[in-house]
Steps between C-alpha positions, in 0.01 A plus 500: 500500500629857441874452545681720755200724536295407802469275801197279543401297796334171399301254700664181604387223277321217662720201585811708415697645789740778418828456680637812665834476339479227245455520125275200414192665642601820332512326159158346553358839599668662201339249267162555648533875479616482138221272408254749641666783307546286190867590469775275372703332768830663599771305677583696817818406685565592866836518664621240742554646851873431488533660160328815621733531793811435293400751237414788736783433747753454222387817332529702819840353588635563153399865505634544851836354392510744207430790739775387736749457213423846374558645847836325531620627162635833626709578192407361160723727298720800586640778289824502699489876553431465872769349726335310785832395652595865554157576637531213747826644632310826572233297678755315716668822597179687586365217719833436667443793738188334644166668564472855367238689693445868440734714708747218566864532396453185288236676295601866502881458477620154397241428231487856378880519465512170316233607252670836445839329445350265239317780324822706485685202350231464235518876428880496476497208253251672265638850478596450136154367404198691368330517841548698820426405860397745773471391864301675771461386862174632630397509870137614496268585788123476459168359607198335339192294590420159354201268528713189550452273808184687587660840439770705669731797452870474424775750584861462386810710558825481298446155354738409214452486124772438245380634165704428190415680175608323179452702185664566161772764516268718293260487803144370510163647590308183580601227743407153610531433873635165621445453876632254759556527873815392688362518860363190669278411790660433837665160550501411129786534247238594240668327202179462298326798658660695344881475474479278190302770316761761582771258380313450173461876462873558544574255221220644278659841549838351399349346186307809388780748553732288283270486201658637186175652376381803698170463680214713375375571854658468842466272800505592868610213721366558853661294777271590784589438860163509677234275347449260789399807705183499296617665180663810639803555278307466178259766628798724570631460151184539298368799697825687562779410263540737199557206263158360578338752269667333199382147583237374257470137616666255738599142565480388863696191608367330811463165674229310684704181502853373454623422152322329210346705227415870527139564398337811369208544740412866462504747208353839428284672595381480140792571256473171306817579312702385803351152489556492122864595559544210748331257258724604215828523690498254793729203435335277759137629533306423818197720553133485600225761514323273748783562749466873444126508573537267804787706645327834446183369664685507835460126568880462531628690811795665328597805298789625289658822380275463194226658711707805586603574143143444380321698770748777581690522166205435271727294271433153359721202549561129514535310830706181502561268791642161593216298647630148559585361847336775702540279808847655565418853377603750773685238704859412573483237223471764225866461408688541175576132461127424467466710186595302194728667253246425227246707693741793487568436130134496398418810703799683353420390145139623535571833667789585267293413189189686616699811602686501167169472314335782700784753484520454123123530451287786378234438764726602794559843348127575464323249720191718536391399147504135603365538851141380487387141513598179681649176380407136538822307541606152605777257415471140387747285694750785497565451129289777350290784631154565359396868519222702341318820588218474757250641244589219265465255784146630565407441139652151504324413828160611368555317174577180689195557721279550190640180345412313818151636506455402138621150576263465793223698333481258208414225745254720683313573171443136400135427404237274661560609855857360487651845538285578800600178674865575423477842660336354807764227533781751442368711791458193719855386415639844575327502839638155572856609412482818708347301788780245476752788530341639815459159664861413417630832637294455816629142546863594454469801734350271765803276462728804529316611815539147645876508425524840669312380808732202524792741523655380173478828311766564231595130472550569129754780543792269443306208343283669244407170329316417822242778443441371142432150633278618788304792367540407133369143552208635701411757236536267202314222678211722601455636147507154345263363769242773437509442121491124548191527720340735247584261216353196674205651681381809314625404153454126544323449172699738284768391256853569619613658176224755521591570865865544405402743231267688732762556768755604244245768398446591863873556551518698181211721602637565851841594364334725249311672783830558678646636178219750454512608865873565503487675161224730624713583801780597258737245653781388269499164678192410297735343252512197729126404467526598133760225457286266703214555256653526153734199513254243648223633274717471189606147591147389573368631171780316311429177687120522482447243224754256641334517843152455353602194304749327724441639848783526748760317305867520600571716195221741596613522858863572408396761245257659749778536754732645235241767445530591867882505505568866430257653750571233761875536489464873554248446777740257671778757469278759666415250774872448560550876525212537751637230728862610454404846626227432758644196678804689628293809575288294742817449701525873566136620475446523878301311759152601398463350149429123523738351238305178469194687376711688243680191371183287497326771304782530249522121450118482457510787250778334301304171507178669379681674217683187382199274539269717286560319174609173665135445611448387141685179593292436813202444279698308238651258750320175557551529875652725763485260794871419509594864443294607798634216708856594412447870575322417826786277606755767425301761691452275810864397505621862466261621770630233735862587425433870541316446828793292632733795439713322247543820290693761702449842349856629509837385372862592536607301196774712347394412148157648559442639848147584615560701816243623751525878528501672837573856602664550841560843653673556829312810607453734791160675525462829690158657559480866601217683676353829382749697713796309345577273795554127442185307588650156442780323317562143397740304285473175312555299187208571274435213260288509185413190301461584130283197423183342633661229711626750759727340760337159466816330371750719689365454855628138526853634427470819711244423776504857640338625178146385564149639525558621854710786362283571199407868474170673435462827319443793733263699288546822698873514417646604165546184294417275794799628698761311302780611260350404164755557226224514235123537542421131484334445837179398319687208341705387802269499801669205678810621685704388798684716754772322699629711793868601462746756635487859384675593173772763506590617148810712481308749286171533685200680360485870583152649482362831617206737457642824356187711518126494565285790378134569446415632158247771416286241315451295812760223470798409711829477311763266651858502370750221579856397445621138487852365456558128487596209284449470123153352537220635716122470500264773622146412617234765560170421672263793547272457801121513488386855430824600318589508136835510320468785248847554341862400530846553351498173300412432134252763370417626846166317533490197733407191300425137554336491834539139614225442762566841648878474473767643268829334411809693380799298382835679533848415380821689433837448337839617630556840669131582521391777734246463777148426383271799551126476445176653612128437490188688592215350698159644557271409794139494393403644832784601737275443798465129408873430496589282793775670700679183600511363146560809289412531133737255336726206572830500316742207490840474338688175447871482411627199306869407505569288193878548465807554714565381850165628630309237298615221735448424865596199713142392572418532130802297389428240766145452372615485139717199578199308643296515180513182295679502167179516297410841648626824350480753783558855380603688809597850615484736799230766531347744747147636537417833663139618544397854595171685553432864412 
């Protein structure tokens, strides 16, 4: 018998039955085969079923515990240069004013004054030092288009930036930019997003200015006051502020969760020296190029100021964000007390160390020399960061692939037809594995569909372990079942050790294919399959003789698992990151994305990845009957519990709330005819559910919110005839409209057509003036036969046509003038324009997020009826539609 080289099916010997999962028949068959091949007898040992379970389960649990311990260790060591206690005082003070929406006194006056006072104190304390501080309050006005949320145009007027220039008294020519934002979304104190970052930046400024050694380069600290309005203030700084021309690179501090560790999830573009600086300087490294490539793919519905500095400033940077506990991100629960002081300490230690390193470096002064190239980077349990150039990664990846092909090729080249049989069985095994993946995915998705049809969607939102037991047990059970059937039916006469070796090679080959594919696509994430090839391959080669002589002994099994430890612990960390990010996102991803399908897919994907090298044990185990019985029992029990509604999706537990998110607007809609007269008007409480369950769980508490008041999109009206704050109607199609009295804001929207003129080039130019609250949305819908050709926004060319509609987001700070704008529209054939309808429908919605106008009695009354586990973000709005 050629050891570990091929798989041979042998005929069942007469009067000898081969048990499906026993070992006695196997030994008899082995003796017969060896006698035919005239090879010396080798004692092959299979694992007991219980031993297999304990080994694999213990291995997975041990690695998971290590991952959790690493995540809990926020601060391992600290230099003591950053004072987290002082930073926390800043955080408490900033959040004490409540929500800080753009244009509100809380944002434009109270927070701005506090920041300026603290900056002045820092400046006064450091006058005798080697550094100088210059402060500039910028209130820019501008416009830009962005392909976020399907694409729209943004216009801002007199939003607030506080720019602080720190430089040696001898001045500096090159600067790092450190960016945070102090504004928040409505109805949230915004402690993590992003007051904590501004608090950290204040203390970093305090630490740097008091250094006794002068900095080689300077730092601009930008406290921007309009990020939640889709990145407006950063655009105003980088495109208009005179200091922006001296910025060579930036650090952006953000949040997609509340507390925990801040992770580097974007760098570049190119400029590998920035990653190298982080690797060398960061005290508590936490970074992953996988996160960067996933985020930049657009899968995550979010964006940061990183995009503005990259696209409009053409400067490279590093994007850091808190990602843990995204369930309370942008809610009333995002309070200062939920952010651990150690989180502030580690963020401050890292940012201070990285900034110090960069402003003392040669690269910042002449970054163009170090611009080209990308970096592969990832951390190992937050202890150390591994980083190397992408070109080196490509070489390493192909070297690993070549080593794999040599390992497999030696078996393929064996004489006497053995190599040919091995190739055939390797292909058959690969087809079996891939088939098992598709069958498993299909099975789990069917279960997810069943759960959805039963009305139990999002049962895992508060009880995440439930999805592991339901979908995880189904996925693991299906994979093991398919391989068990193949082992007993298709490979019934083949030795188990040879099968175990074959399916190890299959896993190795498939991971190698993934490695080559990702490397050819120039993806830095290819380091993951590289690790999943090189470590198992090395371990298998070292254990080859032991396995051939003694089979699946306990020593071999333990050493085999140890060879998987490094790649598997990193894979399990990445799995944690995926679920930590995507599980909360599914609670705010709208009503159209079925969360069960997403979660079921992710659980199946994680199972497939983890099971790849564990299939080795399926063929080494004497039996899998009890394993399958146990998994089946867990699955059936969980399905029954889920179907009975035992797992309620939401929680108000103060230690870890999982609220349901709802938007409620008390709005009055007014529709005007072509001649300006009012065609109709109505008022109501417009309710949007931000997750898939809609009002399913709310209706029993508030019976009047039911399907009888559910709205349908009126396609002939701009944005369905409702006051969308952002262009997300494609994500939130299920809405409810409860009749209510008319709203009467003290500062009503004033809107008028200033002029209408026909141009010599055949268009009609319409000029308007609007005066209203700090947030307004403009919707334009050209009618059939008409085309929008130019406007006063962005670069003058209308962009991002969303199903025939255009969305313009407007906001302003304090003391802003009336909003004047124009656009030109061209009828393709004036004779085809319908007189009653005109050429274009225009709608303007006004959103009152602050002050007395944000409340109404009907709105407040409805808010009190929502159960505690609901977070209703509410405000007053109006919607006016005109035709021209």
